[in-house]
N, C-alpha and C positions, 0 to 999 in steps of 0.2 A: 171563301171569306165574304162575309156579307157587307152590305154598305154601312151598316151600323158600327162597324168598327171605328171609322173615322168620327162618327158622331159621338161615340164613347170618349174618345180622346178630347174632343171639344167640350163635352159635358164635364170631363175630369178637370179641364183647364178653367171653365168657368166656376166650378164649385171650388176650385182652388183660389180663384180671385176673391168669391164671395166670403170664404172662410178667413182668408187673410184679412179681407176688409173689416169683417165683423171682429175678429180678434183685436186688431189694431185699435178699433174705435170703442170696444168695451173692456177687454181684459187688460190690454197693455196700459191704458191711462191709469186705472186703479193701481196696478202694480208699480208703474213708475211714480206715482204720486205718493203711494205708501214708502217706497224706497227713498225718495228725496226727503219725506218728512222724518224718517228715522235717522238719516245722514245729518240732516240739520239739527234735529234734537240732540243728537249725539255731540255735535260741535257745541250747541249753545249750553248743554248741560256741563261740558268741561270748562266753558267760560264761567258759568254760574258758580261752579265749585271752586274755581280760582279766586273769584270775587269774595265769595263767602268765607274763604280762608285767609284773606289778606285784607282788602278794604273794609269789608262788612264786620269781620272780627275786630278790627281796631276800633270800629265805632263803638261796639259794645264793650270794650275793655279800655275805653277813654283815651285810647292811644291817638286818636284823630277826632276831628270835629265832623259834625253832619254836613257843614258846608264843603269842607275839603271833598268829603266822599262824594257829595252831589256833583262837584265840579269834574271829579274823575269819572263817575258813572255817565255823565252827560256826554263826555268825550268817548267813552267806549260804546255808548248807545248809538251814537252817530256813525262810528266805525263799523259797528255790526248791523246797523239798519234795523234796529229793534229798540223795544222799550224795556227798560230795567226797573224793577221795583225792589224795595225791602219792606217787608211786612212782618208784624210781631206775630207770635202764635195766636194772639186774640182776634187777629183780622185787622189791627190798626195799621194803616198805610204810613210808613215811616218816610219813605222817600220814593218819588215817581219821576224818571227822567222826561217824561212827556209833559210835565207841568212844572211852575216855579215852586221853590222851596217856601213852605209856610207852616212854621211850627205851631202857630197859634190855632190854625183851622185842622181839626182833627177829622179825618175821614176813615170810615171803617169799611172793610170788605164784608158784606153781609153773608152769613153762612160760611165763612172761609173755613175750609177743611184741608189740612196738608197732606192727608192721606187719599186725596182725590185720584191721584195717579195710580194707586194701587201697587201692583209689582213693577210697574214701569217708573220712568222718570220723567215722562212728558205727558200732556194731554191736549187734545185739540177740542176746544169749545169757546164759548164767550167769556170763560173764567168768572163764574159767579155773577153774570150779568154786566162785567166791567166793560164789554165791547159790544158793539152792534152786531158784528159778524164774528165767525170762528177765527181764533188764533191759535198758533202753536205756542204752548207755555211749558217751560221746564222750571222744576222747583229744586233748589239746593239749600239744605239746612245751614244755619250759622251757629257753630258751636263755641262755647266760652266756657272753659274750666268744666267740660263734660255736660254742659247744660245747652239745650237749644233755646237760643235768644230770639231767633227770628229765622226769615226764610228770604233768600235772593231768587227772585222770579224774573225770567226773561221771556218777554212776549215777542213773537216774530209773526208778521203777517203773512196769511197764506196765499195771497194774491201774488207774491214773489215766487213761492213755490209753484203756483198755477202756471206762471210764465215760464219757469224752467221745464215743467211737465209739457206744455205746449210746444216748446222747442225741441225737446227730445221726440215728441210725437211727429213733429214735422219731418225730423230725420227718419222716423220708422215709415211715414207715409211715402217719402221718396224712396226709401229702400223697397217698399212694397210695390211701388210703380216700377221701379228698376226691375225687380224680380219678374214682374208681369211682363214687361218688355222683353226680357230675356227668354221667358217661358214662351213668348210669341214666336221668338226666332227659333227656339227649339222645335216648336209646333211646324213651322215653316220647313225646317230642316228635315223633320220627321216625315212631313207631307212629301217633300221632293226625293227624299234618299230611301224612304221605307214604303210609304203608303202608295204613291204612284206606280213604283216598280211592282209592288204587289198587285195592284189592280191590272196591270199589264200581264202579269203571270197568271192571274185568274182568268182574264180574257182568253189568253192563249190555251189554258187548260179546257175552257168551255169550247173553243174551236176545235181542239184535239178530240174531245169527248163527242162532238158532232161529227167527226170523221175528216175535218179539214186538216190533214197532217201538212199541207203546204204552207200553213200560216206561219209566219216568221216573227218570233218575239225578239223585240229589241229592247235590251237593258244595258246601258253602258255603265257597268260598275264593277270594280275589282273586289268586292267583299262577297260576304256569303249569299247575299241576293243575286248578285251578278252570276256566281257559281251555279245557283239553283236555276237561273234563266238559261245558261249555257247547257246545263244538264237536260233541261225540257227541250231545248232546241235539238240536242243531239238524239234524245229519245224519240222526238217527232220524226226526225229524218231516218232513223232506224227503223221505226214503225212504217213509215212511207216506203222505204226500201223494201221492207219485209212484205208489204201488201204488194209493191210490184213484182217482187219475185214470186209471190203466191199467184198472182194474175198470169205471170209467164208460166209457172209451173201448170196450172190448170189448162191454159191454152196449149202448152206442149203435150200434156197427157192427153187432152182431147184430140189433138192432131195425130198423136201417134197410135191412139186406139181406133180412130175413125177410120184412118186408111186400111188397115187390115179387115176391119169389121165390114167396110164398103166392099172390098174385094171378096170376102167370104160371102156375103150376101148375094152379090152379083153373080158369082159362079154358081151358086146353089140354085139361085132363080132360074138361071139359064139351063141347068140341068133338069129343073123340074118342068120348065115350059117346052122342052125339047130343043131349044136353041142350040145347045150342045148335045150332039148325038151320043147314045150310050157308049159307043165304041171310044169316045174321047173322055169318058167320065174319070178314068183311072188317072189321066194326065192332070185334069184339073182338081181332082181330090188331093193329089200331091201337093198342088198349089196351096189348096185351102189347109192342108195340114201344116205347110211351112209357115202360112200366116198365123195358125193357132200356136205354133211354136214360137213365133215372134211375139205374140201377145202374152204367152207364158213368161218369156224371158223379160219382157218389159214388167209384168207384174211382180216377178220375183225380184228384180231390181228395185222397184218401188218399195217392197216390203223390206228389202236389206236396208235401204237408206231410212226408212221410217223406224226400223229397230234400232239403228245407230243413233238416231237423234233421241229417240224415247228413253233408251237405256243408257244414254250417255257413254256409248262405247265401252262396256264392260270387257275387259280383256282378261284372258287367262294366259298369264305370262309363265312360260316354261323355257327350258334350254333345249334346242333341237338343232339337227344338222341342216343347214340351210341348202347346202349342195345336194343332199338326198332329197329334199323338198322340190328343188328346181328339176332335179332328174325325172322324178315322178310326174310332176306337172307337165314337163316338156313331152314325156311319153304318152300324155292323153291326148295330144293333138296329132298323133301319128297319122290318123286317117285323113284328117284336114290337109296336113301337109303333103301327102301322096296325091291327093285330088289336085293340088296347085304346083306340084313338083318343087316344094319349098323344104329346104333342109334346115334343121336346127343345130347349131354348134354350140359346144359347151367348152368354156374357157374357166374352169373353176380352181380356186386357191386350195391345194391340199385334197387329200381323200375326204376328210371331214372338216367341216367349220361350223363350230356352234355359235348361235345367236340366242339371246334372250328376248323373247317376243311371243306372241300369241300365233301358234302355228297355222291355225285354221284360217285366220284373217290374212296372214302373210301369203299363204297358198292362194287365197281369193285374189290378193293384188298381183301375184305372178300369173294367175290363169286369165285376168282382164288384160294385163299388159302383153302377154303372149298373143291372146286372141286378137287384140287390136293390131299387134306387129304383122300377125299372118293376113289379116283382112285388108291391111293397107300395102301389102307387099306384092311385087309383080311375080308372075309365074317363073319359075326356075332361078328364084333368088335365094339367099340365105338369111337366117336370124341367128344373133350371136347372143348368147347368155353368158354372163361374166360375173364372178365374184372377186373382190380385192379387199384388202385389209389395210387400214390407216389410222395409226394410233388405237384407240379403243372402239373404233367404228367398223363395221362390215359394210361394203357397198355393193349393190347389186344393180347390174346394168342389163337392159333389154334394148338391143339395137337391131334395127331393120334397115333395108335399103330400099324402101318402098317410095311412096309419092311424097312423103314429108308433109309438114304442117306449115301453111303460111305465117310469115312472122307476126301479122296483125292478130292471128287466131290463137298464138301460143299462151297468151295470158287469159284466154276465155275458156281453154279446153277443159278446165276443172270445174266449170260451171254445169249445174244439172241441165240436162236435155240439150246442151249446146252441141251443134254439128256444124262444121264448116261447110262450105258449099262443095268442096271436093269429097269430103266425106259422105255426104248425102248422095253424090252422084256415084261414088265408088260402091256403097253398100246401103241400101235403104232399109236394112234389117237392124240397123244399130238403134239403140235406145237413147244414147247421149248421157248414160248414167254411169258407164263403166269407170271412167276417170274420175268422177265425183265420188264413187265409192273407194277408189284407190286412195284419193286425196284424204278422206275421212279417216281411213284406218291408219295411214302412215302419221297424220297428224296427232291421232289418239296415242300413238306409241312415243309421241314427243320427238319424232324424227322428221326428216325433210325429203321431198322428191322433187327432181328438177327434169326439165326436158331440153335437149339439144336437137335441133331439127332444121334442115334445109330443104325448102320445096324441091321436089325432083330428085333428091339424093337420098333421103331418109331421116329417121328419127331415132333418138336414143333417150330412153327413160332411165334415170338412176336414182336410187333411194338408198337410204342409209338405215341400219340396224344397229342395236346395242350388241357389242362383242360379248359372249359369255365367257366367265371365268373357267368354264369347263375345258376350254381349249389348252389352258396350261396344264391341267391334269392329264390331258390326252398326250401332250409333247412329253411330258415326264414318263 
């Protein structure tokens, strides 16, 4: 977000104010004035028509006298705040409420034309030069026996309409000012509730882009902007955690590769420069071979984890006998168990017990767990492999009577490259990746794995698998 966003809102506010002011000072006065003139003309024309059909008509039918009509028109003119005239078709002024009645003095309206209003019933001008300024005039014909005898004309000063227009414009100006003040409040609200948080979010994203994942974004809001800020904070913390894990990963890999490589290099150099005599070469070549096996195991474990992450753990789900897989996996450790005088006991439910899972990956889980159990068990001890069934789950247990896992380490054993102090002292050939692989595989199956361990007593790893419907077929 560029800084011009706020300037755009300010510019929009200024344009709104200028446009509103120009509209009220130019367009609104004319519209208001024309509207008031039309309304006033309509009222005056109604009065003129009433006068033409009553008082003025009686004058031309000799039902009343001119003096009587003049008296009545004077009263109406005062009431209406206007000037009322009666004019003959020739333009002769019969009566004018603005002057005394004088029948001897004949006054003519030069160039009088009753059709001057055209299709309308009113006109705004000086009425054939009768007035110094423009006035509103309405004309109503006086009919007597279907003949137009004259016209009732009412003149109304525009100054009064101008006063009314100015009064309405004052209300418009006050309304405009009120709207501008309200828009200022909206602008302030926008600044505090939208723009300022967006600026903070922008600054935070700039910090994150620069690599400062420790930067903390502070936006106290319960709306979408607050949610966005919370998401950015969570994202930065996750990225920071990932970076820390990456650094630990590189450090651990470097450490676990450096140690065997240093040993291999040292022994080979010693054999080449004669420090180690030829008769001892076989012994140290076996050590070098062990170290290369350790590197191979570490590399294979890293490749396994990498494939699990990249492929998103693609599982080949099938129905297979977990008891048979346990038997075959346990048999592969026969030589290792003989060297340490360790026995593997099997306590399996039924002859066959089918589960629905990826057989190769579950076999890898069993291999890693049995390998750990043997590695951390004492000589002349035993390891128990057990299967059990509860509801629609099959539980597999690998239990040893070895050194156990310290309580503080039990939550950390699933992390990559993690090794407790006791495990490092017990077997330096471990990579610290075996249990991470186990956890990844079991989680990908949507199942759980737990550990129960007491230091100096032993450990038990228990994981669950989905029971196969094939068991019901076998039972039948």
